[in-house]
C-alpha positions as a LaTeX table, in Angstrom:
\begin{tabular}{lrrr}
\hline
Residue & $x$ (\AA) & $y$ (\AA) & $z$ (\AA) \\
\hline
Unk1 & 58.97 & $-144.05$ & 37.62 \\
Unk2 & 59.56 & $-142.03$ & 41.09 \\
Unk3 & 63.39 & $-142.12$ & 40.03 \\
Unk4 & 62.31 & $-140.57$ & 36.38 \\
Unk5 & 60.29 & $-137.76$ & 38.04 \\
Unk6 & 63.08 & $-136.85$ & 40.73 \\
Unk7 & 65.71 & $-136.46$ & 37.87 \\
Unk8 & 63.27 & $-134.60$ & 35.59 \\
Unk9 & 62.72 & $-132.16$ & 38.36 \\
Unk10 & 66.01 & $-131.95$ & 39.39 \\
Unk11 & 66.96 & $-131.15$ & 35.65 \\
Unk12 & 64.09 & $-128.96$ & 35.04 \\
Unk13 & 65.29 & $-126.96$ & 38.81 \\
Unk14 & 68.94 & $-126.60$ & 37.42 \\
Unk15 & 67.74 & $-125.00$ & 33.97 \\
Unk16 & 65.28 & $-122.71$ & 35.59 \\
Unk17 & 67.72 & $-121.63$ & 38.01 \\
Unk18 & 70.52 & $-121.24$ & 35.19 \\
Unk19 & 68.00 & $-119.18$ & 33.09 \\
Unk20 & 66.79 & $-117.26$ & 36.27 \\
Unk21 & 70.68 & $-116.23$ & 37.08 \\
Unk22 & 71.53 & $-115.64$ & 33.80 \\
Unk23 & 68.56 & $-112.70$ & 32.87 \\
Unk24 & 69.80 & $-109.40$ & 33.50 \\
Unk25 & 67.59 & $-106.40$ & 32.39 \\
Unk26 & 70.40 & $-104.67$ & 30.88 \\
Unk27 & 67.81 & $-102.58$ & 28.96 \\
Unk28 & 64.77 & $-102.69$ & 26.50 \\
Unk29 & 65.67 & $-101.62$ & 23.18 \\
Unk30 & 64.64 & $-97.55$ & 23.16 \\
Unk31 & 65.72 & $-94.21$ & 22.73 \\
Unk32 & 69.68 & $-93.93$ & 23.11 \\
Unk33 & 71.55 & $-93.74$ & 19.94 \\
Unk34 & 74.25 & $-95.54$ & 18.39 \\
Unk35 & 77.24 & $-94.39$ & 17.31 \\
Unk36 & 75.92 & $-93.22$ & 13.86 \\
Unk37 & 72.83 & $-92.02$ & 15.53 \\
Unk38 & 75.30 & $-89.58$ & 17.50 \\
Unk39 & 76.55 & $-88.24$ & 14.21 \\
Unk40 & 73.68 & $-86.54$ & 13.53 \\
Unk41 & 72.52 & $-85.00$ & 16.97 \\
Unk42 & 71.91 & $-81.19$ & 17.42 \\
Unk43 & 71.60 & $-79.68$ & 20.11 \\
Unk44 & 72.04 & $-82.27$ & 22.70 \\
Unk45 & 72.57 & $-81.78$ & 26.51 \\
Unk46 & 75.74 & $-82.69$ & 28.11 \\
Unk47 & 74.16 & $-86.17$ & 29.49 \\
Unk48 & 73.53 & $-87.16$ & 25.89 \\
Unk49 & 77.06 & $-86.05$ & 24.36 \\
Unk50 & 78.63 & $-87.64$ & 27.71 \\
Unk51 & 76.59 & $-90.96$ & 26.41 \\
Unk52 & 77.66 & $-90.34$ & 22.66 \\
Unk53 & 81.48 & $-90.11$ & 23.60 \\
Unk54 & 81.27 & $-92.99$ & 26.08 \\
Unk55 & 80.08 & $-95.13$ & 22.87 \\
Unk56 & 82.24 & $-93.75$ & 20.12 \\
Unk57 & 85.62 & $-95.57$ & 19.34 \\
Unk58 & 87.39 & $-92.91$ & 18.58 \\
Unk59 & 86.50 & $-90.82$ & 21.80 \\
Unk60 & 85.80 & $-92.37$ & 24.91 \\
Unk61 & 85.01 & $-95.75$ & 23.91 \\
Unk62 & 84.35 & $-96.79$ & 27.33 \\
Unk63 & 81.88 & $-99.86$ & 26.59 \\
Unk64 & 84.52 & $-101.69$ & 25.29 \\
Unk65 & 85.84 & $-102.32$ & 29.11 \\
Unk66 & 83.11 & $-101.41$ & 30.71 \\
Unk67 & 79.04 & $-102.66$ & 31.06 \\
Unk68 & 76.46 & $-99.83$ & 31.33 \\
Unk69 & 73.22 & $-100.69$ & 32.66 \\
Unk70 & 70.58 & $-98.71$ & 31.13 \\
Unk71 & 66.97 & $-98.63$ & 30.40 \\
Unk72 & 66.96 & $-97.90$ & 26.46 \\
Unk73 & 70.00 & $-99.98$ & 25.22 \\
Unk74 & 70.09 & $-99.49$ & 21.71 \\
Unk75 & 69.40 & $-102.41$ & 19.78 \\
Unk76 & 72.12 & $-102.30$ & 16.99 \\
Unk77 & 74.80 & $-101.46$ & 20.17 \\
Unk78 & 76.66 & $-104.77$ & 21.69 \\
Unk79 & 76.82 & $-105.25$ & 25.26 \\
Unk80 & 79.57 & $-103.67$ & 27.18 \\
Unk81 & 82.82 & $-105.13$ & 28.04 \\
Unk82 & 83.73 & $-106.94$ & 31.24 \\
Unk83 & 87.26 & $-105.49$ & 32.30 \\
Unk84 & 86.36 & $-102.51$ & 34.13 \\
Unk85 & 83.65 & $-102.46$ & 37.11 \\
Unk86 & 80.28 & $-102.33$ & 35.63 \\
Unk87 & 78.68 & $-98.43$ & 35.38 \\
Unk88 & 76.01 & $-98.97$ & 38.01 \\
Unk89 & 75.32 & $-96.79$ & 41.09 \\
Unk90 & 77.79 & $-94.43$ & 40.03 \\
Unk91 & 76.45 & $-91.64$ & 42.57 \\
Unk92 & 76.78 & $-93.90$ & 45.37 \\
Unk93 & 80.48 & $-95.21$ & 43.99 \\
Unk94 & 81.90 & $-91.53$ & 43.01 \\
Unk95 & 79.09 & $-89.20$ & 45.44 \\
Unk96 & 81.34 & $-86.30$ & 44.32 \\
Unk97 & 81.61 & $-85.73$ & 40.44 \\
Unk98 & 85.03 & $-84.42$ & 40.63 \\
Unk99 & 86.25 & $-87.46$ & 41.99 \\
Unk100 & 84.70 & $-89.28$ & 39.34 \\
Unk101 & 86.24 & $-86.96$ & 36.71 \\
Unk102 & 89.87 & $-87.63$ & 38.44 \\
Unk103 & 89.48 & $-91.09$ & 38.03 \\
Unk104 & 88.78 & $-90.68$ & 34.30 \\
Unk105 & 91.49 & $-88.05$ & 34.03 \\
Unk106 & 94.00 & $-90.20$ & 34.99 \\
Unk107 & 92.85 & $-93.64$ & 36.71 \\
Unk108 & 96.55 & $-94.50$ & 37.72 \\
Unk109 & 96.71 & $-91.58$ & 40.14 \\
Unk110 & 94.92 & $-94.13$ & 42.84 \\
Unk111 & 95.84 & $-97.18$ & 41.13 \\
Unk112 & 99.31 & $-97.36$ & 39.25 \\
Unk113 & 98.37 & $-100.88$ & 37.97 \\
Unk114 & 95.04 & $-99.74$ & 36.39 \\
Unk115 & 94.64 & $-101.10$ & 32.57 \\
Unk116 & 92.55 & $-98.04$ & 32.06 \\
Unk117 & 93.84 & $-95.19$ & 29.94 \\
Unk118 & 94.87 & $-91.88$ & 31.70 \\
Unk119 & 92.23 & $-90.11$ & 29.10 \\
Unk120 & 92.84 & $-86.26$ & 30.41 \\
Unk121 & 96.19 & $-86.75$ & 31.04 \\
Unk122 & 97.41 & $-88.23$ & 27.74 \\
Unk123 & 94.75 & $-86.30$ & 25.83 \\
Unk124 & 92.80 & $-89.06$ & 24.66 \\
Unk125 & 89.98 & $-86.88$ & 24.85 \\
Unk126 & 88.89 & $-83.43$ & 25.44 \\
Unk127 & 88.47 & $-81.51$ & 28.76 \\
Unk128 & 84.78 & $-81.39$ & 27.59 \\
Unk129 & 84.26 & $-85.06$ & 26.82 \\
Unk130 & 85.63 & $-85.95$ & 30.13 \\
Unk131 & 83.08 & $-83.30$ & 31.33 \\
Unk132 & 80.34 & $-84.86$ & 29.55 \\
Unk133 & 81.14 & $-88.33$ & 30.32 \\
Unk134 & 81.12 & $-87.48$ & 33.88 \\
Unk135 & 77.23 & $-85.96$ & 33.52 \\
Unk136 & 76.13 & $-88.99$ & 31.92 \\
Unk137 & 77.88 & $-91.49$ & 34.37 \\
Unk138 & 76.60 & $-89.36$ & 37.19 \\
Unk139 & 72.66 & $-90.07$ & 36.09 \\
Unk140 & 73.48 & $-93.90$ & 36.56 \\
\hline
\end{tabular}
């Protein structure tokens, strides 16, 4: 009986730790629009335009490689990728927004082996979209 209780306690502890370590409060469903919702926006500020550029497949499509931790994640939007670093503490990582802009414009300038496309250098997205993405990322 004691052995059974010990095994049960060990299994319970492993399950509890496993569940606790996999919990990541990335977001509750909320206010941020999906790609379809972005098309309907009128008079959005640069931060919202940056969010829309980051999630839109024909623009930045940032979330295909990066994971963003935001409070109001749209229910219909799948979680971000894990190829690039997650979008967390962006202000601490890039205290100067020009450095963040340069990274988006051409990540290969700092790291020639970067798998991030040089969005500005190859004109994959507009300069305004890059500025808007920087505005959104600076809020994280």
